[in-house]
C-alpha positions in Angstrom: 0.0 0.0 0.0 2.9 2.4 0.9 4.6 1.7 -2.4 1.4 2.4 -4.3 1.0 5.7 -2.5 4.6 6.6 -3.2 4.2 5.8 -6.9 1.1 8.0 -7.1 2.6 10.9 -5.2 5.8 10.8 -7.3 3.8 10.9 -10.5 1.8 13.9 -9.3 5.1 15.6 -8.1 6.6 15.2 -11.6 3.6 16.5 -13.4 3.1 19.5 -11.1 -0.4 18.3 -9.9 0.5 17.5 -6.3 -1.4 19.4 -3.6 0.5 21.0 -0.6 -0.9 18.4 1.8 0.3 15.6 -0.5 3.7 17.2 -1.0 4.2 17.3 2.8 3.4 13.6 3.0 5.8 12.8 0.2 8.6 14.8 1.8 8.2 12.7 5.0 8.8 9.4 3.1 12.5 8.4 3.4 12.7 7.6 -0.4 12.0 11.2 -1.4 15.5 12.5 -0.9 16.8 10.0 -3.3 14.2 11.0 -5.9 15.3 14.6 -5.6 18.8 13.6 -6.7 17.3 12.3 -9.9 15.7 15.6 -10.7 19.1 17.4 -10.0 20.8 15.1 -12.6 18.0 15.4 -15.1 18.2 19.1 -15.3 21.5 18.8 -17.1 20.9 15.9 -19.3 18.9 14.9 -22.4 17.3 11.8 -23.6 15.4 10.5 -26.7 11.5 10.6 -26.7 9.9 7.6 -25.1 6.4 6.0 -25.1 4.7 7.3 -21.9 2.6 4.2 -21.3 5.5 1.8 -21.9 7.8 3.9 -19.7 5.2 3.9 -16.9 4.8 0.1 -17.1 8.6 -0.3 -17.0 8.8 1.9 -13.9 6.2 -0.1 -12.0 8.1 -3.4 -12.8 11.4 -1.9 -11.7 9.9 -0.4 -8.5 8.6 -3.8 -7.5 12.1 -5.3 -8.0 13.7 -2.7 -5.8 16.5 -1.9 -8.1 19.7 -0.3 -6.9 20.3 3.5 -6.8 22.4 3.8 -10.0 22.1 5.6 -13.3 24.1 5.0 -16.5 25.1 8.0 -18.4 26.0 6.9 -22.0 27.8 9.1 -24.5 25.1 8.9 -27.1 22.4 10.4 -24.9 21.7 11.5 -21.3 18.7 12.0 -19.1 16.0 14.7 -19.7 13.4 16.3 -17.5 10.5 14.6 -19.3 8.3 13.0 -16.7 7.9 9.8 -18.6 11.7 9.4 -18.9 12.3 10.2 -15.3 9.9 7.4 -14.2 12.3 4.9 -15.8 15.1 6.1 -13.5 13.0 6.4 -10.4 12.8 2.6 -10.4 16.5 2.4 -10.6 17.2 4.9 -7.7 15.7 2.7 -4.8 17.7 2.5 -1.5 20.3 -0.2 -1.4 19.0 -3.5 -0.2 22.2 -5.7 -0.2 25.0 -5.4 2.3 27.8 -5.4 -0.3 27.4 -3.0 -3.2 29.4 -3.1 -6.3 29.1 -1.0 -9.5 31.1 -1.1 -12.7 31.3 0.8 -16.0 32.1 -0.3 -19.4 34.1 1.4 -22.2 32.8 4.9 -22.9 30.2 4.8 -20.0 29.6 6.9 -16.9 27.7 5.8 -13.8 26.2 7.9 -11.1 25.7 6.3 -7.7 24.0 7.7 -4.6 25.7 6.4 -1.4 23.7 5.7 1.8 24.5 9.2 3.3 23.4 10.9 0.0 27.1 11.4 -1.0 27.4 11.1 -4.8 29.9 9.2 -6.9 30.2 9.4 -10.7 32.4 6.6 -12.1 34.4 7.3 -15.3 34.7 4.7 -18.0 36.1 1.3 -17.3 36.0 1.7 -13.5 34.5 0.0 -10.5 33.4 0.9 -7.0 32.3 -1.1 -4.0 31.4 -0.6 -0.3 29.7 -2.2 2.6 26.3 -0.7 3.3 25.8 -2.4 6.7 28.9 -0.7 8.1 28.3 2.7 6.5 27.2 4.6 9.5 30.3 3.8 11.4 32.8 3.4 8.6 32.4 5.4 5.3 34.8 3.5 3.2 34.7 2.8 -0.6 37.0 0.7 -2.8 37.8 2.1 -6.2 39.5 0.8 -9.3 39.8 3.3 -12.2 38.6 6.9 -11.9 35.7 8.6 -10.1 34.4 12.0 -9.1 33.2 12.3 -5.5 30.8 14.8 -3.8 31.0 13.8 -0.2 28.5 15.0 2.4 30.1 16.3 5.7 30.2 13.8 8.5 32.6 11.2 9.7 35.8 10.5 7.8 35.3 9.3 4.2 38.0 7.1 2.8 38.6 6.0 -0.8 40.8 2.9 -0.9 42.7 2.0 -4.1 45.5 -0.3 -5.2 47.8 2.7 -5.4 46.9 4.6 -2.2 44.3 6.0 0.1 42.4 9.3 0.0 40.6 10.6 3.1 38.2 13.5 3.5 35.4 14.8 5.8 33.2 16.6 3.2 34.4 17.8 -0.2 34.5 17.3 -3.9 37.4 15.6 -5.7 38.5 13.1 -8.3 40.7 10.0 -7.9 42.4 8.4 -10.9 44.3 5.2 -10.1 46.2 3.0 -12.6 49.0 0.6 -12.1 51.9 2.6 -10.5 49.9 5.8 -10.9 47.7 7.9 -8.6 46.3 11.3 -9.3 43.9 13.4 -7.2 42.3 16.7 -7.9 40.5 18.7 -5.2 37.6 21.0 -6.3 36.3 21.8 -2.8 37.3 21.3 0.9 40.4 19.4 1.9 41.8 16.0 0.9 44.5 13.9 2.3 46.4 11.3 0.2 48.4 8.4 1.6 50.8 6.6 -0.7 54.0 4.7 -0.1 54.1 5.8 3.6 53.9 9.6 2.6 50.9 11.8 3.4 50.0 14.9 1.3 47.1 17.4 1.9 45.4 19.2 -0.9 43.0 22.2 -0.7 40.7 23.6 -3.2 42.2 24.1 -6.6 45.2 21.8 -6.0 46.1 18.6 -7.8 48.7 16.0 -7.1 50.2 13.0 -8.9 52.7 10.2 -8.1 54.0 7.7 -10.8 55.7 4.6 -9.4 57.9 5.8 -6.5 58.9 9.2 -8.1 58.5 12.5 -6.4 54.9 13.8 -6.1 54.0 16.2 -8.9 51.8 19.1 -7.8 50.0 21.8 -9.8 46.9 24.0 -9.7 43.6 23.7 -11.4 40.9 26.2 -12.1 37.9 23.9 -13.1 35.1 23.1 -10.7 34.5 19.5 -11.8 36.3 16.9 -13.9 36.4 17.6 -17.6 35.3 14.0 -18.5 31.8 14.8 -17.2 31.6 16.9 -20.3 33.1 14.1 -22.4 36.5 15.6 -22.7 39.8 14.5 -21.1 42.2 17.1 -19.9 45.9 16.2 -19.3 48.5 18.1 -17.5 52.1 17.0 -18.3 51.0 13.4 -18.3 53.2 10.6 -19.6 51.9 9.4 -22.9 51.4 5.8 -21.6 48.6 7.0 -19.3 47.1 9.1 -22.0 46.8 6.0 -24.2 45.3 4.2 -21.1 42.5 6.8 -20.9 41.8 6.5 -24.6 41.5 2.8 -24.4 39.1 2.9 -21.4 36.9 5.5 -23.1 36.7 3.9 -26.6 37.4 0.3 -25.9 40.2 0.0 -28.4 43.7 -1.5 -28.4 46.7 0.9 -29.0 49.9 -0.4 -30.5 53.0 1.8 -30.4 56.0 1.0 -32.7 59.2 2.7 -31.5 57.3 5.4 -29.6 58.6 6.7 -26.3 55.5 6.5 -24.2 57.3 8.3 -21.3 57.0 11.6 -23.2 54.7 14.1 -21.5 51.4 15.3 -23.0 49.4 18.4 -22.1 46.1 19.2 -23.7 42.5 18.1 -24.2 41.0 15.3 -26.3 37.3 14.6 -26.9 35.7 11.4 -25.5 33.1 11.2 -28.2 35.2 11.4 -31.4 38.0 8.8 -31.8 39.4 10.3 -35.1 39.8 13.8 -33.5 41.2 12.4 -30.3 43.8 10.3 -32.0 44.7 13.1 -34.4 45.1 15.6 -31.5 47.6 13.3 -29.7 49.5 12.5 -32.8 49.9 16.1 -33.9 51.0 17.3 -30.4 53.6 14.5 -30.0 54.8 14.5 -33.7 53.5 11.0 -34.4 52.0 9.2 -37.3 49.0 7.0 -36.7 46.9 4.5 -38.4 43.3 3.6 -37.4 43.2 0.0 -38.5 39.5 -0.4 -37.5 37.2 0.7 -34.7 39.1 -1.5 -32.3 42.7 -0.9 -33.1 45.0 2.1 -33.6 48.8 2.1 -34.4 51.2 5.0 -33.5 54.6 5.4 -35.1 57.3 8.1 -35.0 
């Protein structure tokens, strides 16, 4: 009965037909804060037209299954504010029911996840995130492989554990990019502490840091307020070519072959995440390389 009332109130809320009394009742329901997050995301994204009746039917089925609070942001299209489209995602943003939560993105895919305390994580392509819901109130810890953007609510210490190091915060916005022998963190708001190889570093807003293998930490300043890849563009600051190629591979799902190319050379610049031809040509021109796009799964770089 409660689920039916929730469905009815949500539909009225989206369409603007909800009364003040009904709105107050909806706000008292614990699921409402999660649904508000969907509206926040939907204001920035677009999606293709859908069949309203079919969308509503899909929503009801998903709501009954209590799906996990997750939304996939594909390159080809993103969410819109259309009520019928939103209904599809409402069914996907239910509270977590399982103790261990794990999320994973494929090539060229982004994924937005709402954590139990309403903190937000957006996974970049070819990345994964997991955490324990049962321990969340006493231990806000997530495990990350790949790259993600975090918007952490203030509260107890929040930790991001990776194979390459740990990042600790209280409440802030930052990105973590971990690859083999590589850890990079950018702080957009608040304060972040990085622990790697027995060394601790603290970042404040507008600062970024990177360590490759056991080399000295590289530090620089940033002026952006969120990661560039949210707008389907990857920005690099004096990054070894090897890691630039890794980023291209995880976005486009291709293999990159280098023939007599020094991949320790440093690249600075931006490449699009939605146009392989332009991205490859941009890197090749900047690094004075020739390239051959063999097919949509293979690219060769040569001096």
